[in-house]
C-alpha positions as CSV (number, residue, x, y, z in Angstrom):
1,M,0.3,-63.7,123.5
2,L,2.3,-62.1,120.8
3,F,2.9,-63.9,117.5
4,A,5.3,-63.6,114.6
5,I,4.8,-64.7,111.0
6,A,7.4,-67.3,109.9
7,F,8.1,-68.8,106.5
8,F,9.1,-72.4,105.9
9,I,9.8,-74.7,103.1
10,W,8.5,-78.1,104.1
11,G,9.4,-80.9,101.7
12,N,8.3,-79.5,98.4
13,T,5.6,-77.3,100.0
14,A,6.1,-73.7,101.0
15,F,3.7,-72.1,103.6
16,T,3.4,-69.5,106.3
17,S,2.7,-70.2,109.9
18,H,2.2,-68.4,113.2
19,T,4.8,-69.1,115.8
20,A,4.8,-68.0,119.4
21,S,7.4,-65.2,120.1
22,A,8.1,-66.5,123.6
23,A,7.4,-70.2,123.6
24,P,8.1,-72.1,126.8
25,A,11.3,-74.1,126.9
26,R,10.6,-77.8,126.4
27,L,13.5,-79.3,128.4
28,T,12.4,-82.6,129.7
29,Y,10.4,-85.6,128.5
30,T,9.0,-88.6,130.4
31,H,7.9,-92.1,129.5
32,V,4.2,-92.4,130.0
33,C,4.5,-96.1,130.8
34,A,6.7,-97.7,133.3
35,A,9.5,-100.1,132.3
36,A,8.2,-103.6,131.9
37,P,9.6,-107.0,133.2
38,T,10.4,-109.9,131.0
39,G,7.3,-111.2,129.3
40,Y,5.6,-107.8,129.3
41,A,5.8,-104.7,127.1
42,R,6.1,-101.0,127.7
43,C,4.2,-98.4,125.6
44,L,6.7,-96.3,123.7
45,S,5.4,-92.7,124.2
46,L,7.2,-89.7,125.6
47,V,5.3,-86.7,126.8
48,V,6.8,-83.2,126.9
49,Q,7.3,-81.5,130.3
50,L,8.8,-78.3,131.5
51,A,12.0,-78.6,133.5
52,G,11.4,-79.2,137.1
53,N,7.7,-80.1,136.6
54,T,6.5,-83.7,136.9
55,N,3.2,-82.9,135.1
56,P,2.9,-82.9,131.3
57,L,3.1,-79.5,129.5
58,S,-0.2,-78.3,128.4
59,V,0.0,-76.9,124.8
60,N,-2.4,-74.7,123.0
61,P,-3.1,-75.4,119.3
62,L,-2.7,-72.2,117.3
63,A,-5.6,-70.9,115.2
64,D,-3.8,-71.6,111.9
65,P,-3.9,-75.4,111.2
66,S,-1.1,-75.2,108.7
67,G,1.6,-73.9,111.1
68,G,5.1,-75.2,110.5
69,N,6.6,-75.4,114.0
70,P,6.2,-78.5,116.3
71,P,4.0,-79.7,117.8
72,Y,2.9,-80.9,114.4
73,N,-0.7,-81.2,113.2
74,P,-2.2,-83.4,110.4
75,A,-1.4,-80.8,107.6
76,N,2.2,-80.7,108.7
77,L,2.6,-84.5,108.5
78,H,1.0,-84.7,105.1
79,S,3.2,-82.0,103.7
80,A,6.3,-83.5,105.2
81,Y,5.6,-87.0,103.8
82,H,3.8,-86.0,100.6
83,L,0.7,-88.1,101.5
84,P,-2.9,-88.0,100.3
85,T,-5.4,-87.3,103.1
86,T,-7.8,-90.2,102.3
87,A,-7.7,-93.8,101.3
88,T,-9.8,-95.5,98.6
89,G,-12.9,-96.9,100.4
90,T,-12.9,-97.0,104.2
91,P,-10.2,-99.4,105.3
92,T,-9.8,-100.2,109.0
93,V,-6.6,-99.4,110.9
94,A,-6.4,-101.1,114.2
95,I,-4.6,-99.9,117.3
96,V,-3.5,-102.5,119.9
97,D,-2.8,-101.3,123.4
98,A,-3.2,-102.5,127.0
99,Y,-5.9,-101.5,129.5
100,S,-8.4,-98.8,128.7
101,D,-9.0,-95.1,128.4
102,P,-12.6,-94.1,129.4
103,N,-12.4,-90.8,127.6
104,L,-11.0,-92.1,124.3
105,A,-14.0,-91.5,122.1
106,K,-14.8,-88.0,123.3
107,D,-11.1,-87.0,123.2
108,L,-10.8,-88.3,119.6
109,A,-13.8,-86.1,118.7
110,T,-12.0,-83.1,120.2
111,Y,-8.9,-83.8,118.2
112,R,-10.7,-84.3,114.9
113,S,-12.9,-81.3,115.3
114,K,-9.9,-79.0,116.0
115,W,-8.2,-80.0,112.8
116,S,-11.5,-80.0,110.7
117,L,-11.4,-83.7,110.2
118,P,-14.6,-85.6,109.6
119,A,-16.2,-87.0,112.7
120,C,-15.3,-90.6,113.7
121,T,-17.7,-91.9,116.3
122,T,-18.8,-95.2,117.8
123,A,-22.3,-94.4,116.9
124,S,-21.4,-94.1,113.2
125,G,-19.3,-97.3,113.3
126,C,-16.1,-95.3,112.3
127,L,-14.6,-95.9,115.7
128,R,-14.9,-99.3,117.4
129,I,-13.4,-100.1,120.9
130,V,-13.3,-103.7,122.0
131,N,-11.4,-105.9,124.4
132,Q,-9.0,-108.6,123.4
133,T,-11.8,-111.1,122.7
134,G,-13.9,-108.7,120.7
135,G,-16.3,-107.9,123.6
136,T,-17.5,-104.6,124.8
137,K,-16.5,-104.9,128.5
138,P,-13.3,-102.8,128.8
139,P,-10.3,-103.9,130.8
140,A,-9.0,-101.9,133.8
141,K,-8.3,-98.2,133.3
142,N,-4.7,-97.0,133.1
143,V,-3.5,-93.4,132.7
144,G,-0.2,-94.1,131.0
145,W,-1.7,-96.6,128.5
146,G,-4.6,-94.2,128.1
147,E,-2.2,-91.5,126.9
148,E,-0.8,-94.1,124.5
149,E,-4.3,-94.8,123.1
150,S,-5.0,-91.2,122.6
151,L,-1.8,-90.7,120.7
152,D,-2.4,-93.7,118.5
153,V,-6.0,-92.9,117.4
154,D,-5.0,-89.2,116.8
155,M,-2.1,-90.3,114.5
156,V,-4.4,-92.6,112.5
157,S,-6.8,-89.7,112.2
158,A,-4.1,-87.3,111.2
159,I,-2.7,-89.6,108.4
160,C,-5.8,-91.5,107.0
161,Q,-8.7,-89.1,107.6
162,N,-11.4,-91.4,106.2
163,C,-10.1,-94.7,107.7
164,H,-12.2,-96.5,110.3
165,I,-10.4,-97.0,113.6
166,L,-10.5,-100.2,115.6
167,V,-9.1,-100.1,119.1
168,V,-8.4,-103.5,120.7
169,E,-7.6,-103.2,124.4
170,A,-5.6,-106.0,125.9
171,T,-6.4,-107.2,129.4
172,S,-2.8,-106.4,130.5
173,N,0.5,-105.5,129.0
174,S,1.7,-109.1,128.9
175,N,3.1,-110.3,125.6
176,A,0.5,-113.0,125.6
177,N,-2.5,-110.7,126.0
178,L,-1.1,-108.1,123.5
179,G,-0.6,-110.9,121.0
180,K,-4.1,-112.1,121.5
181,A,-5.4,-108.6,120.8
182,V,-3.4,-108.5,117.5
183,N,-5.1,-111.7,116.4
184,E,-8.5,-110.2,117.4
185,A,-7.8,-107.0,115.4
186,V,-7.1,-109.0,112.3
187,K,-10.1,-111.3,112.9
188,L,-12.3,-108.1,113.0
189,G,-11.1,-106.9,109.6
190,A,-8.2,-104.5,110.1
191,I,-5.9,-104.2,107.1
192,A,-3.2,-102.5,109.1
193,V,-2.5,-103.0,112.9
194,S,-0.2,-100.7,114.8
195,N,1.6,-101.8,118.0
196,S,3.2,-98.9,119.8
197,Y,4.9,-101.0,122.5
198,G,7.9,-103.2,123.0
199,G,9.7,-105.5,125.3
200,S,12.9,-107.5,125.3
201,E,13.7,-110.3,122.8
202,F,13.5,-113.8,124.1
203,S,14.3,-117.4,123.2
204,G,11.4,-119.0,121.4
205,E,10.3,-115.7,120.1
206,S,10.0,-117.0,116.5
207,S,7.1,-119.3,117.4
208,F,5.4,-116.5,119.3
209,C,5.8,-114.2,116.3
210,S,4.2,-116.8,114.0
211,S,1.3,-117.3,116.4
212,H,0.4,-113.6,116.9
213,Y,2.1,-111.3,114.4
214,Q,2.2,-113.2,111.1
215,H,-0.9,-112.3,109.1
216,N,-1.1,-112.6,105.4
217,N,-2.4,-109.5,103.5
218,V,-2.4,-107.4,106.7
219,A,0.3,-104.8,107.5
220,I,1.5,-105.2,111.1
221,T,3.7,-102.3,112.4
222,A,5.5,-102.0,115.7
223,S,7.7,-99.4,117.3
224,T,11.4,-100.1,117.7
225,G,11.9,-98.4,121.0
226,D,12.7,-95.1,122.7
227,T,15.9,-95.8,124.6
228,G,18.4,-95.8,121.8
229,P,19.9,-98.6,119.7
230,G,18.8,-102.0,120.7
231,V,16.2,-104.6,119.5
232,Q,12.7,-105.0,120.9
233,S,9.9,-107.4,120.3
234,P,7.5,-107.4,118.4
235,A,9.3,-105.0,116.1
236,D,11.8,-107.7,115.4
237,C,9.2,-110.3,114.3
238,P,9.9,-111.3,110.6
239,Y,6.5,-110.3,109.2
240,V,6.2,-107.1,111.1
241,T,7.3,-103.7,109.8
242,G,9.6,-102.3,112.5
243,V,9.2,-98.6,112.7
244,G,12.1,-96.4,113.8
245,G,12.2,-92.7,114.5
246,T,13.5,-89.5,113.1
247,T,13.9,-85.8,114.1
248,L,11.6,-84.0,111.6
249,N,12.7,-80.4,111.3
250,P,10.3,-77.6,110.2
251,N,12.3,-77.3,106.9
252,G,11.5,-80.9,106.1
253,T,15.0,-82.4,106.8
254,E,15.3,-85.5,108.9
255,K,17.9,-87.2,110.9
256,A,18.0,-90.3,113.2
257,W,16.3,-89.4,116.5
258,N,19.0,-89.3,119.2
259,T,18.1,-86.9,122.0
260,S,20.6,-88.5,124.4
261,S,22.5,-91.7,125.1
262,T,19.4,-93.1,126.7
263,E,16.7,-91.5,124.6
264,G,16.3,-92.1,120.9
265,A,15.0,-94.6,118.3
266,G,15.7,-98.3,118.8
267,G,17.1,-100.6,116.2
268,G,19.7,-103.3,115.6
269,C,20.3,-106.9,114.7
270,S,18.0,-109.5,116.3
271,A,19.7,-112.1,118.5
272,F,17.0,-114.7,117.8
273,I,15.0,-114.0,114.6
274,A,16.2,-115.2,111.2
275,K,16.5,-112.7,108.3
276,P,13.4,-112.4,106.2
277,S,14.0,-113.3,102.6
278,W,13.3,-109.7,101.4
279,Q,15.9,-108.1,103.6
280,S,19.3,-107.4,102.2
281,A,22.1,-108.5,104.5
282,S,24.6,-106.6,102.4
283,L,22.6,-103.4,103.0
284,T,21.8,-104.0,106.7
285,G,25.1,-105.6,107.7
286,C,23.1,-108.1,109.7
287,S,22.9,-111.8,109.1
288,R,19.7,-112.0,111.1
289,R,16.5,-109.9,111.2
290,A,17.4,-106.2,111.2
291,A,15.2,-103.5,112.6
292,A,14.0,-100.9,111.8
293,D,12.5,-101.2,108.3
294,I,10.9,-97.7,107.9
295,S,10.8,-94.6,110.1
296,A,8.9,-91.4,110.7
297,D,8.8,-88.5,113.1
298,A,9.4,-89.6,116.8
299,D,11.6,-87.0,118.4
300,P,9.7,-85.2,121.3
301,N,11.5,-82.1,120.3
302,T,9.7,-82.3,117.0
303,G,6.6,-83.9,118.4
304,V,2.9,-84.0,117.6
305,Y,-0.3,-82.6,119.0
306,V,-2.4,-85.1,121.0
307,Y,-5.6,-84.6,123.0
308,D,-6.1,-86.6,126.2
309,S,-8.3,-85.6,129.1
310,Y,-8.2,-88.8,131.2
311,S,-6.3,-87.4,134.3
312,Q,-4.5,-85.1,131.8
313,P,-4.9,-81.4,130.9
314,G,-6.1,-82.0,127.4
315,W,-3.7,-80.8,124.6
316,L,-0.3,-82.4,124.9
317,E,2.9,-82.8,122.9
318,F,4.1,-86.3,122.3
319,G,7.2,-88.0,120.8
320,G,8.5,-91.6,120.8
321,T,8.3,-94.3,118.2
322,S,4.7,-94.6,119.4
323,V,4.2,-91.7,117.1
324,S,5.9,-93.3,114.1
325,S,4.2,-96.7,114.2
326,P,0.6,-95.6,113.7
327,I,1.8,-93.1,111.1
328,I,3.3,-95.9,109.0
329,A,0.3,-98.3,109.6
330,S,-1.9,-95.5,108.3
331,V,0.3,-95.0,105.2
332,F,-0.1,-98.6,104.4
333,A,-3.9,-98.0,104.6
334,L,-3.6,-95.0,102.3
335,A,-1.6,-97.0,99.7
336,G,-4.2,-99.7,99.5
337,N,-1.8,-102.5,98.5
338,V,-1.8,-104.8,101.4
339,S,-4.7,-106.9,100.4
340,S,-2.9,-108.1,97.3
341,N,0.4,-108.8,99.0
342,T,0.9,-111.8,101.2
343,N,3.7,-110.2,103.2
344,P,3.1,-106.4,103.2
345,S,6.3,-105.9,105.3
346,S,8.3,-106.8,102.2
347,L,6.8,-103.9,100.2
348,P,9.3,-101.2,101.2
349,W,12.2,-103.5,100.6
350,N,11.0,-104.4,97.2
351,T,10.5,-100.8,96.1
352,Y,12.8,-98.6,98.0
353,T,15.1,-97.9,95.1
354,S,12.3,-96.2,93.2
355,G,12.5,-92.9,95.1
356,C,9.4,-93.5,97.2
357,L,11.3,-93.1,100.5
358,F,13.3,-90.2,101.8
359,K,16.8,-91.2,102.8
360,V,17.3,-90.1,106.4
361,G,20.8,-88.8,106.9
362,S,21.5,-89.5,103.3
363,V,22.1,-93.2,103.9
364,S,20.3,-96.1,102.3
365,Y,19.9,-98.0,105.6
366,A,20.5,-97.4,109.3
367,Y,19.2,-99.4,112.2
368,Q,17.3,-96.6,113.9
369,T,15.7,-95.3,110.7
370,G,15.5,-98.3,108.4
371,L,15.3,-97.6,104.7
372,G,13.9,-94.1,105.3
373,S,10.7,-92.2,105.7
374,P,7.7,-92.0,103.4
375,N,7.8,-90.0,100.2
376,G,4.2,-90.6,99.2
377,T,2.7,-94.1,99.3
378,A,4.3,-96.0,96.4
379,C,6.6,-98.0,98.7
380,F,3.6,-99.2,100.7
């Protein structure tokens, strides 16, 4: 394949990259998880396909790990959001998903090796995979949720390269089982828990949020959705950091992710959840809970590399707010402030005027992007 040298300015960082001279057109995207009925959640990943092809597009990581074109790698994300690569100590970031991926550990090893990240294995204790009660017997296998798990652990690896990773696999994608898995993740010592799934709001949700998603001194993040404006649970829970999505261009500019009328970042005013005290109704224009709070890259057109071999070809390109939620959970881990804050979800709201967030679309707040995307870790 022929390559050309391109030059980009990313954030405040200039670098060169290799870009394919005849890259395949990435024209379609598909949800890796089916729509879910009431009481259940859907994982919020989109995988890139070629037009007319029902199989995911196999992508080939280029030799230069600092390349500037999507799919993005760890170096790109750190440059875009001005992040350190490691946290103080070895904090644990948890991933909560449904079902299991039998190839998860070995696929994570492939991803980390490709980008010269330190190994993170079950043998060393860096990677731990448990079921929703903390046991070692995995739930049933599932290809779509397996893709979600691969995306999630790869994004934690990309952002916080020395963090331990805890994967808690719920028995099913029911709200009840996923909520139990979140409680187990906190019980097992995670300081940040990412939830890359969502379902419809429901009456009585406030009690459910309190029982499963309210954890003092732990950052709980959740994706706001991939089907455009609208509110999903658990991103609307008052103590959760709802994470929206952006289009992250190679020159570092961002805008709200809206690929089409049915594909884009979620967000809006909750119908059931009261406004947390730290949210500003005058800023959000919402008398109840407003989501999103924060955002990061989610557009599949500006997607990220993921490695998944469970019924998949290996290297894939993903988008969706399933990308942005584990990114933000990992930024909380990098910042190291959650243990001293009862409600970590309040941190961005209390500090956003200090310049530690990039304003997406030059606005102070928007439902799909929240207060903006990370500019370092000071807002976390």
